[in-house]
C-alpha positions as a Markdown table, in Angstrom:
| # | Residue | x | y | z |
|---|---|---|---|---|
| 1 | Met | -18.2 | -9.2 | -6.7 |
| 2 | Glu | -21.2 | -9.8 | -9.0 |
| 3 | Lys | -19.3 | -8.4 | -12.0 |
| 4 | Thr | -16.2 | -10.4 | -11.2 |
| 5 | Leu | -18.2 | -13.6 | -11.0 |
| 6 | Ala | -20.1 | -12.8 | -14.2 |
| 7 | Ala | -16.8 | -12.1 | -16.1 |
| 8 | Phe | -15.3 | -15.2 | -14.7 |
| 9 | Glu | -18.2 | -17.4 | -15.7 |
| 10 | Glu | -18.3 | -15.8 | -19.2 |
| 11 | Arg | -14.6 | -16.7 | -19.8 |
| 12 | Phe | -14.2 | -20.0 | -17.9 |
| 13 | Ala | -17.6 | -21.7 | -17.5 |
| 14 | Arg | -16.6 | -24.5 | -19.9 |
| 15 | Phe | -13.8 | -25.5 | -17.6 |
| 16 | Leu | -15.7 | -25.4 | -14.3 |
| 17 | Pro | -17.3 | -28.9 | -14.5 |
| 18 | Lys | -13.7 | -30.3 | -14.7 |
| 19 | Val | -12.2 | -28.5 | -11.7 |
| 20 | Lys | -12.4 | -29.2 | -7.9 |
| 21 | Trp | -11.7 | -25.7 | -6.6 |
| 22 | Val | -11.5 | -22.1 | -7.8 |
| 23 | Asn | -9.2 | -19.5 | -6.2 |
| 24 | Met | -10.8 | -16.0 | -6.4 |
| 25 | Gly | -7.6 | -14.3 | -5.3 |
| 26 | Gly | -7.1 | -11.5 | -2.9 |
| 27 | Gly | -7.7 | -7.8 | -2.7 |
| 28 | His | -11.3 | -8.1 | -1.5 |
| 29 | Leu | -11.6 | -5.5 | 1.2 |
| 30 | Met | -14.1 | -7.4 | 3.2 |
| 31 | Thr | -12.9 | -5.8 | 6.5 |
| 32 | Arg | -13.6 | -2.3 | 5.2 |
| 33 | Lys | -16.2 | -0.4 | 7.2 |
| 34 | Gly | -19.6 | -0.8 | 5.7 |
| 35 | Tyr | -18.6 | -3.8 | 3.5 |
| 36 | Asp | -21.6 | -6.2 | 3.1 |
| 37 | Thr | -20.0 | -9.4 | 4.1 |
| 38 | Gln | -23.2 | -11.4 | 4.2 |
| 39 | His | -23.8 | -10.5 | 0.5 |
| 40 | Leu | -20.4 | -11.7 | -0.3 |
| 41 | Ile | -21.0 | -15.0 | 1.6 |
| 42 | Asn | -24.3 | -15.5 | -0.3 |
| 43 | Leu | -22.7 | -14.9 | -3.7 |
| 44 | Leu | -19.9 | -17.3 | -3.0 |
| 45 | Lys | -22.3 | -20.0 | -1.6 |
| 46 | Ala | -24.5 | -19.7 | -4.7 |
| 47 | Phe | -21.4 | -20.0 | -7.0 |
| 48 | Arg | -20.2 | -23.0 | -5.1 |
| 49 | Glu | -23.5 | -24.8 | -5.3 |
| 50 | Lys | -24.0 | -23.9 | -9.0 |
| 51 | Trp | -20.6 | -25.3 | -10.1 |
| 52 | Asp | -20.0 | -27.9 | -7.3 |
| 53 | Val | -16.5 | -26.4 | -6.6 |
| 54 | Gln | -14.7 | -25.4 | -3.5 |
| 55 | Val | -14.2 | -21.6 | -3.5 |
| 56 | Ile | -11.0 | -20.1 | -2.0 |
| 57 | Leu | -10.8 | -16.5 | -1.2 |
| 58 | Glu | -7.5 | -15.0 | 0.0 |
| 59 | Pro | -7.9 | -12.4 | 2.7 |
| 60 | Gly | -4.8 | -10.6 | 1.5 |
| 61 | Ser | -4.9 | -6.8 | 2.2 |
| 62 | Ala | -8.3 | -7.3 | 4.0 |
| 63 | Phe | -6.5 | -9.0 | 6.8 |
| 64 | Ala | -4.0 | -6.1 | 7.2 |
| 65 | Trp | -6.4 | -3.3 | 6.2 |
| 66 | Glu | -5.5 | 0.0 | 7.9 |
| 67 | Thr | -3.2 | -1.7 | 10.4 |
| 68 | Gly | -0.3 | 0.7 | 10.3 |
| 69 | Val | 1.3 | 3.8 | 8.8 |
| 70 | Leu | 4.6 | 4.7 | 7.4 |
| 71 | Lys | 6.0 | 7.9 | 8.9 |
| 72 | Ser | 8.5 | 9.9 | 7.0 |
| 73 | Thr | 10.2 | 13.3 | 7.1 |
| 74 | Val | 10.7 | 15.9 | 4.4 |
| 75 | Val | 14.4 | 16.3 | 3.8 |
| 76 | Asp | 14.2 | 18.9 | 1.1 |
| 77 | Val | 11.8 | 20.5 | -1.4 |
| 78 | Val | 13.1 | 20.9 | -5.0 |
| 79 | Glu | 11.5 | 22.3 | -8.1 |
| 80 | Asn | 12.2 | 21.5 | -11.7 |
| 81 | Lys | 10.2 | 22.8 | -14.6 |
| 82 | Gly | 7.3 | 23.8 | -12.3 |
| 83 | Ile | 7.2 | 20.4 | -10.6 |
| 84 | Arg | 7.8 | 20.5 | -6.9 |
| 85 | Thr | 9.1 | 17.4 | -5.3 |
| 86 | Ala | 9.2 | 16.8 | -1.5 |
| 87 | Val | 12.3 | 14.6 | -1.0 |
| 88 | Leu | 11.6 | 12.2 | 1.9 |
| 89 | Asn | 13.8 | 10.1 | 4.1 |
| 90 | Val | 12.0 | 6.9 | 2.8 |
| 91 | Ser | 12.1 | 5.3 | -0.6 |
| 92 | Phe | 9.2 | 4.2 | -2.9 |
| 93 | Thr | 11.4 | 1.7 | -4.7 |
| 94 | Ala | 12.8 | 0.3 | -1.4 |
| 95 | His | 10.0 | 0.7 | 1.1 |
| 96 | Met | 6.8 | 1.1 | -0.9 |
| 97 | Pro | 7.2 | -0.8 | -4.2 |
| 98 | Asp | 3.5 | -1.4 | -4.4 |
| 99 | Cys | 3.1 | 2.3 | -5.2 |
| 100 | Leu | 5.2 | 1.8 | -8.3 |
| 101 | Glu | 4.1 | -1.8 | -9.3 |
| 102 | Met | 0.3 | -1.7 | -8.8 |
| 103 | Pro | 0.2 | 1.4 | -8.8 |
| 104 | Tyr | -1.2 | 2.1 | -5.3 |
| 105 | Lys | -1.5 | 5.7 | -4.2 |
| 106 | Pro | -1.8 | 5.9 | -0.4 |
| 107 | Arg | -3.5 | 8.6 | 1.6 |
| 108 | Ile | -1.3 | 11.1 | 3.4 |
| 109 | Gln | -2.5 | 12.5 | 6.7 |
| 110 | Gly | -3.5 | 16.1 | 6.4 |
| 111 | Ala | -3.2 | 16.1 | 2.6 |
| 112 | His | -5.7 | 16.3 | -0.3 |
| 113 | Phe | -5.6 | 13.0 | -2.3 |
| 114 | Asp | -5.5 | 14.9 | -5.6 |
| 115 | Pro | -4.1 | 18.3 | -6.5 |
| 116 | Val | -6.4 | 21.2 | -5.5 |
| 117 | Asp | -6.4 | 24.5 | -7.3 |
| 118 | Asp | -4.9 | 27.3 | -5.2 |
| 119 | Lys | -3.2 | 24.9 | -2.8 |
| 120 | Pro | 0.5 | 23.9 | -3.0 |
| 121 | Ala | 0.9 | 20.5 | -4.7 |
| 122 | Tyr | 3.9 | 18.2 | -4.5 |
| 123 | Arg | 4.9 | 14.8 | -5.7 |
| 124 | Met | 6.7 | 12.7 | -3.1 |
| 125 | Gly | 10.2 | 11.7 | -3.8 |
| 126 | Gly | 12.3 | 8.9 | -2.3 |
| 127 | Asn | 15.9 | 9.0 | -1.0 |
| 128 | Ser | 17.5 | 6.4 | -3.3 |
| 129 | Cys | 19.5 | 7.1 | -6.4 |
| 130 | Leu | 16.8 | 5.7 | -8.7 |
| 131 | Ala | 15.4 | 8.4 | -11.0 |
| 132 | Gly | 11.9 | 6.9 | -10.8 |
| 133 | Asp | 11.8 | 6.8 | -7.0 |
| 134 | Phe | 8.8 | 9.2 | -6.7 |
| 135 | Val | 5.1 | 8.9 | -6.8 |
| 136 | Gly | 2.0 | 11.0 | -6.6 |
| 137 | Tyr | 0.7 | 14.4 | -6.5 |
| 138 | Trp | -0.9 | 15.6 | -3.3 |
| 139 | Ser | -2.0 | 19.0 | -2.2 |
| 140 | Phe | -1.4 | 20.5 | 1.2 |
| 141 | Asp | -3.0 | 23.4 | 3.0 |
| 142 | Glu | 0.4 | 24.9 | 3.7 |
| 143 | Glu | 3.8 | 24.9 | 1.9 |
| 144 | Leu | 5.9 | 21.9 | 2.9 |
| 145 | Gln | 9.2 | 22.6 | 4.6 |
| 146 | Pro | 12.2 | 20.4 | 5.5 |
| 147 | Gly | 11.5 | 18.7 | 8.8 |
| 148 | Asp | 7.7 | 18.3 | 8.2 |
| 149 | Ser | 6.3 | 14.9 | 8.8 |
| 150 | Ile | 4.6 | 13.0 | 6.0 |
| 151 | Val | 2.5 | 10.1 | 7.3 |
| 152 | Phe | 1.3 | 7.5 | 4.7 |
| 153 | Glu | -1.8 | 5.8 | 5.7 |
| 154 | Asp | -2.5 | 2.0 | 5.4 |
| 155 | Met | 1.1 | 1.0 | 4.4 |
| 156 | Ile | 2.1 | -1.8 | 6.7 |
| 157 | His | 0.6 | -4.6 | 4.7 |
| 158 | Tyr | 3.0 | -4.1 | 1.8 |
| 159 | Thr | 5.8 | -2.1 | 3.4 |
| 160 | Met | 6.5 | -4.9 | 5.8 |
| 161 | Val | 6.7 | -7.7 | 3.3 |
| 162 | Lys | 8.1 | -6.0 | 0.1 |
| 163 | Thr | 10.8 | -3.7 | 1.4 |
| 164 | Thr | 14.3 | -4.0 | -0.1 |
| 165 | Met | 17.6 | -2.4 | 1.0 |
| 166 | Phe | 18.3 | -1.1 | -2.5 |
| 167 | Asn | 21.8 | 0.5 | -2.5 |
| 168 | Gly | 21.9 | 0.3 | 1.3 |
| 169 | Val | 18.8 | 2.3 | 2.0 |
| 170 | Ala | 17.8 | 1.1 | 5.5 |
| 171 | His | 14.4 | -0.3 | 6.3 |
| 172 | Pro | 12.0 | 1.8 | 8.3 |
| 173 | Ser | 12.0 | 1.1 | 12.0 |
| 174 | Ile | 9.1 | -1.0 | 13.3 |
| 175 | Gly | 7.1 | 0.2 | 16.3 |
| 176 | Ile | 3.7 | -0.2 | 17.9 |
| 177 | Trp | 1.6 | 2.7 | 19.1 |
| 178 | Asn | -0.9 | 2.2 | 21.9 |
| 179 | Asp | -3.1 | 5.1 | 23.1 |
| 180 | Glu | -2.5 | 4.0 | 26.8 |
| 181 | Thr | 1.3 | 3.3 | 26.7 |
| 182 | Gly | 2.4 | 5.4 | 23.7 |
| 183 | Phe | 5.1 | 4.3 | 21.2 |
| 184 | Arg | 7.2 | 1.2 | 21.6 |
| 185 | Leu | 10.1 | 0.6 | 19.3 |
| 186 | Met | 10.2 | -3.1 | 18.1 |
| 187 | Arg | 13.0 | -3.1 | 15.6 |
| 188 | Glu | 15.6 | -0.8 | 14.1 |
| 189 | Phe | 17.7 | -1.5 | 10.9 |
| 190 | Ser | 21.1 | -0.3 | 10.0 |
| 191 | Tyr | 23.7 | -0.6 | 7.2 |
| 192 | Ser | 25.0 | -3.9 | 8.8 |
| 193 | Asp | 21.6 | -5.5 | 8.0 |
| 194 | Tyr | 22.2 | -4.6 | 4.4 |
| 195 | Lys | 25.8 | -5.8 | 4.5 |
| 196 | Gln | 24.9 | -9.2 | 6.1 |
| 197 | Arg | 22.3 | -9.9 | 3.4 |
| 198 | Leu | 24.9 | -9.7 | 0.7 |
| 199 | Ser | 27.8 | -11.7 | 2.3 |
């Protein structure tokens, strides 16, 4: 945060005496384990007192940090010019557009975040007709097969609010998992949801 504040002051200090508030935006993962929240508070208090402005900080992803996963299934594995793609029953363009827009590369349970020598590597492909509906490269300890589960970590904060039904691709079902009661399905989507949005 110190670098952000220093860069902000370098560029905008001349305007600060004329404003009442400053919005520092979102993306600050203040709920992450080990994050020094008191240090952040001290920095923002000092900035507020120095410039006599109200400081706004949007919780954004920090509010929904690691609150849910997106579970998908490998439908097929295809290879083209040495690139292996695991085709999934979810879509990056429809369900995870943040992976294409930001870009954000999520962790996958049981996978290595980056390709590892001597381990099978795959890019993940979506199920829409869009040629760019793929992301990544992850390595796995074993070869992927149709029917394997691919669980994307920390996806609910964008998957829930940015999904589309591009070309009728259904939204993922929404459920809650509790260690005591197990899985409870909250909402399922179908083609009729897509149809009703358009007419």
